[in-house]
SEPA-506341 format. One line per field, with one value per residue (C-alpha): x, y, z; residue number from 1. Coordinates in nm, 3 decimals, decimal comma. Example, Ala and Ser with C-alpha at 12.3 -4.5 7.8 and 13.67 -1.06 7.14 Angstrom:
// SEPA-506341
east <- [1,230 1,367]
north <- [-0,450 -0,106]
up <- [0,780 0,714]
seq <- [1 2]
// end
This chain:
// SEPA-506341
east <- [-6,422 -6,481 -6,750 -7,061 -7,053 -6,798 -6,841 -6,695 -6,652 -6,326 -6,360 -6,037 -6,148 -6,084 -5,861 -5,663 -5,629 -5,512 -5,225 -5,072 -4,803 -4,795 -5,118 -4,980 -4,749 -4,987 -5,350 -5,385 -5,457 -5,144 -4,914 -4,678 -4,721 -4,410 -4,315 -4,658 -4,918 -5,217 -5,462 -5,267 -5,287 -5,664 -5,717 -5,507 -5,711 -6,040 -5,927 -5,820 -6,186 -6,316 -6,408 -6,271 -6,505 -6,391 -6,472 -6,253 -6,385 -6,132 -6,087 -5,765 -5,436 -5,608 -5,301 -5,113 -5,378 -5,441 -5,073 -5,055 -5,384 -5,439 -5,708 -5,641 -5,515 -5,192 -5,401 -5,644 -5,919 -6,127 -6,099 -6,304 -6,322 -6,588 -6,461 -6,581 -6,537 -6,528 -6,606 -6,553 -6,901 -6,874 -6,945 -7,300 -7,268 -6,971 -7,154 -7,463 -7,260 -7,064 -7,355 -7,438 -7,071 -7,055 -7,356 -7,452 -7,657 -7,566 -7,201 -6,918 -6,806 -6,449 -6,268 -5,943 -5,763 -5,807 -5,652 -5,844 -5,878 -6,258 -6,422 -6,606 -6,797 -6,937 -7,023 -7,210 -7,399 -7,497 -7,627 -7,836 -7,979 -8,053 -8,256 -8,115 -8,015 -7,672 -7,467 -7,161 -6,863 -6,805 -6,575 -6,601 -6,491 -6,194 -6,077 -6,386 -6,173 -6,026 -6,314 -6,682 -6,915 -7,220 -7,509 -7,693 -8,007 -8,007 -8,100 -7,812 -8,005 -7,820 -7,991 -7,759 -7,408 -7,221 -6,913 -6,586 -6,559 -6,775 -7,077 -6,882 -6,815 -6,978 -7,032 -6,900 -6,639 -6,696 -6,383 -6,433 -6,610 -6,983 -7,232 -7,492 -7,786 -7,787 -8,134 -7,975 -7,846 -8,145 -8,260 -7,929 -7,921 -7,628 -7,350 -7,484 -7,250 -7,389 -7,266 -7,372 -7,316 -7,469 -7,684 -7,837 -7,801 -7,950 -8,249 -8,298 -8,279 -8,561 -8,776 -8,708 -8,588 -8,368 -8,258 -7,904 -7,751 -7,422 -7,228 -6,997 -6,678 -6,327 -6,142 -5,823 -5,789 -5,517 -5,617 -5,429 -5,622 -5,334 -4,958 -4,915 -5,153 -4,958 -4,631 -4,768 -4,933 -4,623 -4,405 -4,658 -4,662 -4,284 -4,270 -4,542 -4,366 -4,019 -3,877 -3,561 -3,596 -3,499 -3,576 -3,722 -4,103 -4,107 -3,758 -3,814 -3,515 -3,374 -3,008 -2,855 -2,487 -2,309 -2,181 -2,532 -2,695 -3,069 -3,247 -3,614 -3,755 -3,990 -3,855 -4,085 -3,991 -3,700 -3,527 -3,160 -2,958 -2,619 -2,285 -2,273 -2,637 -2,817 -3,190 -3,397 -3,773 -3,822 -4,068 -3,895 -4,143 -4,114 -3,818 -3,655 -3,276 -3,121 -2,793 -2,456 -2,396 -2,757 -2,897 -3,272 -3,476 -3,858 -3,943 -4,124 -3,918 -4,094 -3,982 -4,109 -4,237 -3,886 -3,735 -3,620 -3,622 -3,916 -3,885 -4,195 -4,199 -4,354 -4,648 -4,616 -4,981]
north <- [-2,727 -2,578 -2,743 -2,557 -2,800 -2,670 -2,920 -3,268 -3,564 -3,758 -4,119 -4,168 -4,391 -4,736 -4,999 -5,073 -5,441 -5,536 -5,289 -5,437 -5,404 -5,052 -4,951 -5,063 -4,761 -4,509 -4,482 -4,550 -4,186 -4,073 -4,297 -4,104 -4,128 -4,004 -3,778 -3,643 -3,802 -3,938 -3,727 -3,410 -3,494 -3,545 -3,219 -3,020 -3,166 -3,077 -2,722 -2,678 -2,742 -2,491 -2,755 -2,597 -2,701 -3,047 -3,304 -3,610 -3,907 -4,069 -4,402 -4,596 -4,421 -4,081 -3,893 -3,984 -3,798 -3,499 -3,411 -3,386 -3,204 -2,996 -2,735 -2,742 -2,385 -2,478 -2,613 -2,323 -2,536 -2,546 -2,895 -3,045 -3,402 -3,664 -3,913 -4,272 -4,466 -4,738 -4,885 -4,771 -4,697 -4,794 -4,628 -4,523 -4,498 -4,263 -4,015 -4,029 -3,934 -3,668 -3,505 -3,248 -3,146 -3,116 -2,888 -2,883 -3,092 -3,216 -3,277 -3,474 -3,803 -3,894 -4,215 -4,163 -4,444 -4,342 -4,073 -3,953 -3,658 -3,674 -3,345 -3,245 -2,963 -3,199 -3,457 -3,192 -3,081 -3,441 -3,481 -3,167 -3,266 -3,626 -3,549 -3,847 -3,875 -4,007 -3,977 -4,202 -4,130 -4,440 -4,563 -4,870 -5,172 -5,299 -5,533 -5,730 -6,005 -5,744 -5,504 -5,550 -5,344 -5,122 -5,205 -4,917 -4,888 -4,692 -4,370 -4,394 -4,522 -4,780 -5,118 -5,292 -5,398 -5,713 -5,883 -5,910 -6,201 -6,305 -6,112 -5,785 -5,822 -5,531 -5,334 -4,997 -4,934 -4,683 -4,467 -4,333 -3,999 -3,934 -3,657 -3,734 -3,563 -3,601 -3,755 -4,067 -4,165 -4,048 -4,403 -4,479 -4,410 -4,183 -4,404 -4,714 -4,916 -4,935 -4,987 -4,795 -5,060 -5,381 -5,190 -4,843 -4,796 -5,136 -5,057 -4,720 -4,880 -5,113 -4,851 -4,553 -4,662 -4,395 -4,252 -4,383 -4,283 -4,333 -4,074 -4,242 -4,054 -4,116 -4,008 -4,179 -4,335 -4,493 -4,741 -4,792 -5,086 -5,332 -5,319 -5,404 -5,119 -4,882 -4,978 -4,935 -4,601 -4,464 -4,560 -4,418 -4,080 -4,074 -4,116 -3,857 -3,605 -3,687 -3,804 -4,016 -4,387 -4,462 -4,112 -4,118 -4,104 -3,900 -3,811 -3,589 -3,651 -3,930 -4,014 -4,211 -4,302 -4,202 -4,556 -4,705 -4,819 -4,768 -4,901 -4,836 -4,811 -4,602 -4,440 -4,288 -4,038 -4,059 -4,346 -4,424 -4,625 -4,747 -4,774 -5,017 -5,115 -5,218 -5,189 -5,257 -5,290 -5,208 -5,001 -4,861 -4,718 -4,446 -4,455 -4,769 -4,803 -5,026 -5,156 -5,130 -5,389 -5,514 -5,629 -5,633 -5,685 -5,670 -5,644 -5,411 -5,288 -5,173 -5,096 -5,339 -5,240 -5,240 -5,073 -5,402 -5,436 -5,638 -5,774 -5,873 -5,988 -5,728 -5,870 -5,812 -5,884]
up <- [-0,549 -0,206 0,000 0,119 0,411 0,659 0,946 0,956 1,188 1,155 1,265 1,460 1,747 1,598 1,755 1,437 1,522 1,171 1,206 1,518 1,644 1,494 1,667 2,002 1,965 1,807 1,708 1,337 1,236 1,421 1,216 0,985 0,609 0,426 0,715 0,814 1,043 0,857 1,059 0,973 0,603 0,627 0,817 0,570 0,283 0,451 0,527 0,164 0,071 0,327 0,586 0,903 1,187 1,287 1,552 1,610 1,801 2,032 2,208 2,139 2,228 2,217 2,338 2,020 1,821 2,048 2,077 1,698 1,636 1,950 1,886 1,511 1,498 1,322 1,031 1,017 1,171 1,487 1,640 1,921 2,048 2,116 2,375 2,355 2,680 2,798 2,455 2,098 1,963 1,597 1,265 1,365 1,743 1,706 1,482 1,708 2,014 1,827 1,640 1,913 1,925 1,546 1,576 1,207 0,968 0,717 0,796 0,644 0,794 0,699 0,783 0,970 0,787 0,423 0,206 -0,098 -0,334 -0,368 -0,471 -0,153 -0,322 -0,584 -0,316 -0,115 -0,425 -0,501 -0,146 -0,171 -0,509 -0,408 -0,099 0,092 0,456 0,359 0,041 0,017 -0,214 -0,427 -0,701 -0,920 -0,714 -0,912 -0,634 -0,527 -0,373 -0,138 -0,074 -0,004 -0,215 -0,243 -0,477 -0,644 -0,851 -1,176 -0,992 -0,743 -0,441 -0,233 -0,252 -0,008 0,083 -0,016 0,133 -0,052 -0,291 -0,586 -0,454 -0,480 -0,854 -1,036 -0,716 -0,600 -0,332 -0,052 -0,018 0,333 0,277 0,309 0,379 0,645 0,805 1,182 1,147 0,996 1,342 1,547 1,628 1,800 2,174 2,264 2,401 2,223 2,000 1,647 1,291 0,981 0,713 0,843 1,091 1,076 0,700 0,620 0,839 0,671 0,325 0,426 0,596 0,369 0,024 -0,131 0,205 0,150 -0,184 -0,360 -0,557 -0,806 -0,890 -1,018 -0,703 -0,599 -0,257 -0,047 0,223 0,550 0,692 0,724 0,769 0,400 0,309 0,532 0,368 0,014 0,093 0,263 -0,033 -0,278 -0,103 -0,068 -0,445 -0,511 -0,290 -0,424 -0,094 -0,112 -0,044 0,313 0,433 0,783 0,777 1,097 1,204 1,509 1,733 1,517 1,569 1,284 1,299 0,976 0,934 0,942 0,619 0,570 0,264 0,189 0,542 0,755 1,071 1,332 1,605 1,846 1,667 1,730 1,474 1,597 1,415 1,122 1,166 0,847 0,775 0,465 0,428 0,796 1,000 1,307 1,558 1,821 2,057 1,918 1,956 1,691 1,834 1,665 1,398 1,390 1,055 0,988 0,673 0,630 0,999 1,237 1,530 1,847 2,200 2,462 2,810 2,953 2,648 2,494 2,117 1,982 1,628 1,428 1,064 0,833 0,637 0,264 0,178]
seq <- [1 2 3 4 5 6 7 8 9 10 11 12 13 14 15 16 17 18 19 20 21 22 23 24 25 26 27 28 29 30 31 32 33 34 35 36 37 38 39 40 41 42 43 44 45 46 47 48 49 50 51 52 53 54 55 56 57 58 59 60 61 62 63 64 65 66 67 68 69 70 71 72 73 74 75 76 77 78 79 80 81 82 83 84 85 86 87 88 89 90 91 92 93 94 95 96 97 98 99 100 101 102 103 104 105 106 107 108 109 110 111 112 113 114 115 116 117 118 119 120 121 122 123 124 125 126 127 128 129 130 131 132 133 134 135 136 137 138 139 140 141 142 143 144 145 146 147 148 149 150 151 152 153 154 155 156 157 158 159 160 161 162 163 164 165 166 167 168 169 170 171 172 173 174 175 176 177 178 179 180 181 182 183 184 185 186 187 188 189 190 191 192 193 194 195 196 197 198 199 200 201 202 203 204 205 206 207 208 209 210 211 212 213 214 215 216 217 218 219 220 221 222 223 224 225 226 227 228 229 230 231 232 233 234 235 236 237 238 239 240 241 242 243 244 245 246 247 248 249 250 251 252 253 254 255 256 257 258 259 260 261 262 263 264 265 266 267 268 269 270 271 272 273 274 275 276 277 278 279 280 281 282 283 284 285 286 287 288 289 290 291 292 293 294 295 296 297 298 299 300 301 302 303 304 305 306 307 308 309 310 311 312 313 314 315 316 317]
// end
């Protein structure tokens, strides 16, 4: 369903610390998923729902995002940027700074590290009907040991947030898409660092019960919070899109010797694989040259400051 809300803020400023060393090379939203940067996938999905006026907030490795997205014209979108410097401003401080650039209320807020197929039109309708300041897209939390949760009352109002673990059993999981009125962030000073969950939203729940609501749906989502998440999501989308195992995830300028052997791996841009090299279960990042005869399994390969090859074990969980 197309969305009557046509403006969105993509949260793309985060440091991605749990994804290091990958996020030393690129900002998390710029990382390729089955051959296409994550941010490009999110923008295409938004545009397909009629959401074409976009703002991206930027902080960490911003050039890796802007060179992919540009002004958004190639996606049928209008893209502008909200720059956060010297500090990243957080999940409430970022929207507060960006709200005047977004220039509409309500607007969508979409995490830059999650893929989902949530029905944006239905979410927008739920927000309008509920009369809240914020409406969060939720699913049943089936992995409470992995994800913190959202507690709702019987009418759908958010009662509070719980950490992962036993407290999250029976809760709902926020899947990275919400509708917000600009008023929700009005108490935050522009340029101030502030969180939504654990900060602004908790205060609003206490001061204005019912101002934060949840909309429970059956949407799918794919998380890219950790290296293991990134690996699983990339493999899932390669399977969904019928890409061969071992196909480069982003093969611009890749040079692969015909005698090299590549098992299930992810190759970024400008990669060079030498004669008789062998890779399996590897993530090879931008500009890496794998020497002739090298054998690597379940590692991340990055290029060091002087171009030297840096090898890091790939976490599996």
